[in-house]
C-alpha positions in Angstrom: -40.1 -17.2 -36.0 -36.9 -15.4 -37.0 -34.0 -16.8 -38.9 -30.5 -15.9 -38.0 -27.0 -16.9 -39.2 -24.0 -17.9 -37.2 -20.5 -18.1 -38.7 -18.8 -21.4 -37.8 -15.5 -23.1 -38.6 -15.5 -26.3 -40.6 -13.1 -28.4 -42.6 -13.2 -28.2 -46.4 -11.8 -30.9 -48.6 -9.8 -30.4 -51.8 -7.7 -32.6 -54.1 -4.4 -31.7 -55.7 -2.4 -33.0 -58.7 1.1 -31.8 -59.3 1.8 -30.8 -55.7 5.4 -31.9 -56.2 6.0 -29.1 -58.7 7.8 -26.5 -56.7 7.5 -23.6 -59.2 4.5 -24.2 -61.5 4.0 -21.9 -64.4 0.3 -22.4 -64.0 -2.1 -23.1 -61.2 -5.6 -24.4 -62.1 -8.6 -24.4 -59.8 -11.2 -26.8 -61.2 -14.7 -26.8 -59.8 -16.8 -29.9 -60.2 -20.4 -30.1 -61.2 -23.6 -31.1 -59.3 -23.4 -34.5 -57.6 -19.7 -34.9 -58.1 -16.7 -35.1 -55.7 -13.4 -33.4 -56.0 -11.1 -36.4 -56.1 -13.0 -38.2 -58.8 -13.5 -35.0 -60.8 -9.8 -34.3 -60.8 -8.9 -37.6 -62.5 -9.9 -36.1 -65.9 -7.3 -33.4 -65.4 -4.3 -35.6 -64.6 -3.0 -35.5 -68.2 -2.4 -31.8 -67.7 0.0 -32.5 -64.8 3.1 -32.3 -67.0 5.5 -30.8 -64.5 4.4 -27.2 -65.3 1.1 -27.1 -63.5 -0.5 -27.7 -60.2 -4.2 -28.4 -60.2 -6.5 -28.0 -57.3 -10.1 -29.3 -57.1 -12.0 -27.9 -54.2 -15.0 -29.9 -53.1 -18.4 -28.2 -52.5 -19.3 -28.0 -48.8 -22.7 -29.7 -49.2 -22.5 -33.5 -49.5 -25.5 -35.8 -49.9 -26.4 -39.3 -51.0 -27.1 -39.1 -54.8 -29.7 -41.9 -55.0 -33.3 -40.6 -54.6 -34.6 -43.8 -53.0 -35.5 -43.7 -49.4 -34.2 -46.0 -46.6 -30.8 -46.7 -45.2 -27.6 -46.0 -47.1 -24.8 -48.4 -47.1 -21.1 -48.5 -48.2 -22.0 -48.7 -51.9 -24.3 -45.7 -51.8 -23.0 -43.0 -54.1 -22.1 -39.6 -52.5 -22.0 -36.3 -54.3 -21.7 -32.7 -53.5 -23.4 -29.5 -54.5 -22.2 -25.9 -54.4 -25.7 -24.6 -53.5 -29.4 -25.0 -53.8 -32.2 -22.4 -53.9 -32.5 -22.6 -50.1 -30.7 -19.6 -48.4 -28.9 -19.1 -51.7 -27.2 -15.8 -51.0 -25.6 -17.1 -47.8 -24.5 -20.2 -49.7 -22.9 -18.1 -52.4 -21.1 -15.9 -49.9 -19.9 -19.0 -48.1 -18.4 -20.6 -51.2 -16.8 -17.4 -52.5 -15.2 -17.0 -49.1 -14.1 -20.6 -49.1 -12.5 -20.3 -52.6 -10.7 -17.1 -51.6 -9.3 -18.9 -48.5 -8.0 -21.8 -50.7 -6.4 -19.2 -53.1 -4.6 -17.6 -50.2 -3.5 -21.0 -48.9 -2.0 -21.9 -52.2 -0.2 -18.6 -52.7 1.1 -18.5 -49.2 3.6 -21.0 -50.6 3.9 -20.1 -54.3 4.9 -16.8 -55.9 1.8 -15.3 -57.4 3.5 -13.0 -59.9 5.3 -16.0 -61.5 2.2 -18.0 -61.9 -0.7 -17.9 -64.3 -4.0 -18.8 -62.6 -6.8 -20.5 -64.4 -10.2 -21.3 -62.9 -12.3 -23.8 -64.8 -15.9 -24.6 -63.7 -17.9 -27.5 -65.1 -21.7 -27.5 -65.2 -22.9 -26.2 -61.8 -19.3 -25.4 -61.1 -19.3 -23.0 -64.0 -21.8 -20.8 -62.2 -19.6 -21.1 -59.0 -16.5 -20.1 -61.0 -18.2 -17.1 -62.6 -19.4 -15.8 -59.2 -16.0 -16.3 -57.7 -14.4 -14.4 -60.6 -16.9 -11.5 -60.2 -17.4 -11.4 -56.4 -14.2 -12.8 -54.9 -10.9 -11.3 -53.9 -8.7 -13.7 -55.8 -6.8 -12.4 -58.9 -7.5 -14.8 -61.7 -6.0 -14.8 -65.2 -8.5 -16.9 -67.1 -12.1 -18.1 -66.5 -13.2 -21.2 -68.3 -17.0 -22.1 -68.2 -17.3 -25.7 -69.5 -20.8 -27.1 -70.1 -22.7 -24.1 -68.8 -22.9 -20.3 -68.9 -22.6 -17.8 -66.1 -25.6 -17.1 -63.8 -28.0 -14.7 -65.5 -28.3 -12.6 -62.3 -24.6 -12.1 -61.9 -23.5 -8.4 -61.9 -20.3 -8.3 -63.9 -20.2 -4.5 -63.6 -19.1 -4.4 -60.0 -16.2 -6.8 -59.4 -14.8 -6.5 -55.9 -11.9 -4.2 -55.2 -12.1 -2.7 -58.7 -10.6 -5.8 -60.3 -11.3 -6.6 -64.0 -13.0 -9.8 -64.8 -10.5 -12.2 -66.4 -10.8 -13.3 -70.1 -13.6 -15.8 -70.4 -13.7 -19.0 -72.5 -17.0 -20.9 -73.1 -16.4 -24.6 -73.8 -19.3 -26.7 -75.2 -19.7 -30.2 -76.4 -21.4 -30.5 -79.8 -23.4 -33.4 -78.4 -24.2 -31.7 -75.1 -28.0 -31.8 -74.4 -27.7 -28.9 -72.0 -25.0 -26.6 -73.5 -24.4 -27.2 -77.1 -23.1 -24.8 -79.8 -26.4 -22.9 -80.0 -26.6 -22.4 -76.3 -22.9 -21.3 -76.2 -23.5 -18.8 -79.0 -26.5 -17.3 -77.1 -24.4 -17.1 -73.9 -21.6 -15.4 -75.7 -23.9 -12.8 -77.0 -25.3 -12.2 -73.5 -21.9 -11.9 -72.0 -20.9 -9.4 -74.7 -23.8 -7.3 -73.6 -22.0 -7.1 -70.2 -18.9 -5.8 -71.9 -17.1 -9.2 -71.9 -15.5 -10.8 -75.0 -15.8 -14.5 -74.6 -13.9 -17.1 -76.7 -15.9 -20.1 -77.9 -14.3 -23.6 -78.0 -16.1 -26.7 -79.0 -15.3 -30.4 -78.9 -16.9 -33.7 -80.1 -18.6 -34.9 -77.0 -21.4 -34.4 -74.4 -21.9 -33.0 -71.0 -18.6 -34.2 -69.6 -15.0 -33.3 -69.1 -13.2 -35.4 -71.7 -9.5 -35.8 -71.1 -8.6 -35.9 -74.8 -10.6 -32.7 -75.5 -9.1 -31.1 -72.4 -5.6 -31.8 -73.6 -6.4 -30.5 -77.1 -8.0 -27.3 -75.8 -5.7 -26.6 -72.9 -3.2 -24.5 -75.0 -6.1 -22.2 -75.9 -7.3 -21.8 -72.3 
């Protein structure tokens, strides 16, 4: 047996807040975590839509029923999405980097890039996705925020595409986060420094979640 790949065209869903802002000072791309959907995830960011920003939440291309039980799924069954699994992982990574680059081009076909600051924020699994996009994609990003997780350990920061520099990195951790607390963030910051990066650490009182109050408090530093 031989495995092959075929490039196909499909629809990708994304949610937007602040679409009515004709000339935003900032555009944010916010990448959800494992098992989440873009529309629900974006609700936490609505307080940032103050007339100066547009916020885009792309949805991962792989949806599934979150419940592990077998049997039929009904209208109340929760649906989530994942950016990738270990299966065919390099192809999945290439696909979502291409997808995010396409969304970036779509956004800046309308907006003036030079007049706009671009922030990408990834939460949990989305942090790995955001880091790979920053290092491997063609989009020009001004700030990379990794919230609730670090960057993938196998990511080669030394060879960004087209000679681009990796944007400044912020690591955001919840002091009550069971997966990415202050200790984990400090270790990740040290690891990123070994790759020549200079991450900024920001903490908040909370767990493994995007908290709207913490987001509003930290946003001026991001």
